C-alpha positions as CSV (number, residue, x, y, z in Angstrom):
1,F,0.3,0.0,-0.1
2,L,2.9,2.7,1.0
3,Q,4.6,0.9,-2.6
4,I,1.3,2.4,-4.5
5,K,0.8,5.7,-2.6
6,S,4.7,6.8,-3.1
7,K,4.3,6.2,-6.8
8,N,0.9,8.1,-7.1
9,N,2.7,11.0,-5.4
10,K,5.9,10.8,-7.9
11,N,3.8,10.7,-11.1
12,R,1.7,14.1,-9.2
13,K,5.4,15.5,-9.2
14,M,6.1,14.5,-12.4
15,K,3.3,15.7,-14.3
16,K,3.8,19.4,-12.2
17,V,7.3,19.5,-13.5
18,L,5.6,18.6,-17.2
19,L,3.3,20.7,-16.9
20,A,5.5,23.8,-15.8
21,L,8.4,23.1,-18.5
22,V,4.9,23.2,-20.9
23,L,3.9,26.7,-19.7
24,I,7.4,27.9,-19.8
25,F,8.1,26.4,-23.2
26,S,4.4,28.1,-24.4
27,V,5.4,31.5,-23.0
28,T,8.8,31.6,-24.8
29,S,7.4,31.2,-27.8
30,L,4.8,33.7,-27.8
31,M,7.5,36.4,-26.6
32,A,9.7,35.3,-29.6
33,Q,6.9,35.3,-31.7
34,S,5.4,38.9,-30.5
35,K,7.1,41.9,-32.3
36,V,8.0,45.4,-30.6
37,G,8.3,48.9,-31.3
38,H,9.3,51.8,-29.7
39,V,8.8,55.2,-30.3
40,N,9.9,58.8,-28.5
41,S,6.2,60.6,-27.6
42,Q,8.3,64.0,-26.9
43,K,9.8,63.8,-30.9
44,L,5.9,63.3,-32.2
45,L,4.6,65.8,-29.7
46,D,6.9,68.4,-30.7
47,T,6.4,67.9,-34.7
48,L,2.6,68.4,-34.1
49,P,1.7,72.0,-35.4
50,S,-1.5,71.4,-33.2
51,R,0.3,71.1,-30.1
52,K,2.1,74.4,-30.5
53,V,-1.1,76.2,-31.2
54,A,-2.6,74.4,-28.3
55,I,0.9,75.8,-26.2
56,Q,0.3,78.9,-27.3
57,K,-3.2,79.2,-26.1
58,L,-2.3,78.1,-22.5
59,Q,0.2,80.4,-22.1
60,D,-1.8,83.5,-23.5
61,F,-5.0,82.1,-21.0
62,E,-2.2,82.1,-18.4
63,R,-1.0,85.4,-19.4
64,S,-4.3,86.7,-18.8
65,G,-4.5,85.0,-15.4
66,V,-1.6,86.2,-13.8
67,T,-2.1,89.9,-15.3
68,E,-5.8,89.5,-13.5
69,L,-3.8,88.2,-10.4
70,Q,-1.4,91.5,-10.1
71,E,-4.3,93.7,-10.8
72,M,-6.3,91.8,-7.4
73,E,-2.8,91.7,-5.5
74,A,-2.0,95.4,-6.3
75,D,-5.5,96.5,-5.2
76,F,-5.3,94.0,-2.1
77,N,-2.0,96.2,-1.3
78,K,-3.4,99.7,-1.6
79,A,-5.8,98.7,0.6
80,V,-3.5,97.7,3.3
81,A,-1.6,100.5,2.8
82,K,-4.5,102.7,3.4
83,Y,-5.6,101.0,6.6
84,Q,-2.4,101.1,7.7
85,A,-1.7,105.1,7.2
86,E,-5.6,105.3,8.8
87,L,-5.1,102.8,11.3
88,P,-4.0,105.6,14.3
89,N,-7.0,108.1,13.4
90,M,-9.8,104.9,13.4
91,S,-12.2,103.9,16.1
92,P,-11.4,100.5,17.5
93,V,-15.1,99.4,15.5
94,I,-13.9,101.3,12.3
95,A,-10.2,99.2,12.3
96,K,-12.3,95.6,13.0
97,I,-14.6,96.5,10.1
98,E,-11.5,97.7,7.4
99,E,-9.8,94.3,8.6
100,E,-12.4,92.2,7.9
101,K,-12.9,94.0,4.3
102,L,-9.0,93.2,4.4
103,M,-9.2,89.4,5.3
104,K,-12.1,89.0,2.6
105,K,-10.1,90.7,-0.2
106,Q,-7.2,88.1,1.1
107,Q,-9.3,85.5,0.6
108,A,-10.7,86.3,-2.8
109,L,-7.5,86.8,-4.4
110,Q,-6.9,82.9,-2.5
111,D,-9.8,81.7,-4.1
112,R,-9.3,83.5,-7.4
113,E,-5.8,82.1,-7.5
114,T,-7.1,78.3,-6.9
115,S,-9.8,79.3,-9.8
116,L,-7.5,79.8,-12.0
117,N,-5.4,76.8,-11.4
118,N,-8.3,74.6,-11.8
119,E,-9.2,76.7,-14.8
120,M,-5.8,76.2,-16.7
121,Q,-5.4,72.4,-15.8
122,A,-9.2,71.9,-17.3
123,Y,-8.4,73.9,-20.2
124,S,-4.7,71.8,-20.9
125,Q,-6.8,68.7,-20.5
126,E,-9.4,69.8,-23.1
127,L,-6.4,71.2,-25.1
128,N,-4.3,67.6,-25.0
129,A,-7.0,65.6,-25.3
130,P,-7.5,65.9,-29.9
131,I,-4.2,65.8,-29.8
132,L,-3.0,62.4,-27.9
133,S,-6.1,60.7,-29.9
134,R,-4.5,61.9,-32.6
135,V,-1.1,60.6,-31.5
136,Q,-2.8,57.1,-30.5
137,K,-4.5,56.4,-33.8
138,A,-0.7,57.3,-36.0
139,V,0.9,55.0,-33.6
140,S,-2.5,52.7,-33.7
141,I,-2.0,52.8,-37.5
142,V,1.8,52.1,-37.7
143,A,1.6,49.1,-35.5
144,E,-1.0,47.7,-37.7
145,R,1.0,48.5,-40.8
146,L,4.3,47.0,-39.0
147,K,2.2,43.9,-37.6
148,L,3.4,45.2,-34.2
149,N,2.5,43.3,-31.1
150,Y,3.9,46.3,-28.5
151,V,4.5,49.8,-29.1
152,I,6.5,51.1,-26.4
153,D,7.6,55.0,-25.1
154,E,11.1,55.3,-25.1
155,S,10.7,58.7,-22.4
156,V,9.1,56.1,-19.5
157,T,11.1,52.7,-20.7
158,L,14.1,52.0,-18.8
159,Y,16.1,50.0,-21.0
160,Y,15.1,48.7,-23.9
161,S,17.4,47.0,-26.6
162,G,15.9,45.9,-30.2
163,G,12.9,46.8,-31.4
164,T,11.4,48.7,-34.2
165,D,12.0,52.8,-33.8
166,I,8.8,53.7,-35.7
167,T,9.0,57.2,-34.7
168,A,10.0,58.8,-37.6
169,D,7.0,56.3,-39.1
170,V,4.5,57.8,-36.7
171,V,5.7,61.4,-37.2
172,K,4.6,61.1,-40.9
173,E,1.3,59.5,-39.9
174,L,0.9,62.4,-37.1
175,L,1.3,65.0,-40.1
176,I,-1.3,64.1,-42.1
177,L,-3.7,63.5,-39.2
178,D,-3.1,66.5,-37.8
179,K,-4.0,68.9,-41.3
């Protein structure tokens, strides 16, 4: 009885080892069949005229927001200077009222700065979404044409060796899509 049980255990172990070997060879075979390409996404983005337009629009929006904040800050600083100059002649009640006004102005300035930052982020996403979509589409077109299984971005890869650099092909496709 013990010999039969021992043989069954050996058979099970042997089956597990064989199964593991089959899996290893299958995965290795699949990896060998996979074709990998890589792109430099920064080069892709730098060649797009629409991205340059988007960057300019974002910079204009930012400049406008900075100007608005500078005006609000100048107004606040004037109010502080006026308060400090008139403080010796103010009654305690009036001083308290003026301090509350200053705090409200300061809070409004901070709120507007936060609001502008959120607006900048939303506008940036709005401008970049179609650009990133075109990049994705161009990469897909080239990958399908070259029958690649994977396309890796060089800028976020720690190491790559081999594969096909499809950046130039994708740039050509992008320029077509960007028109």
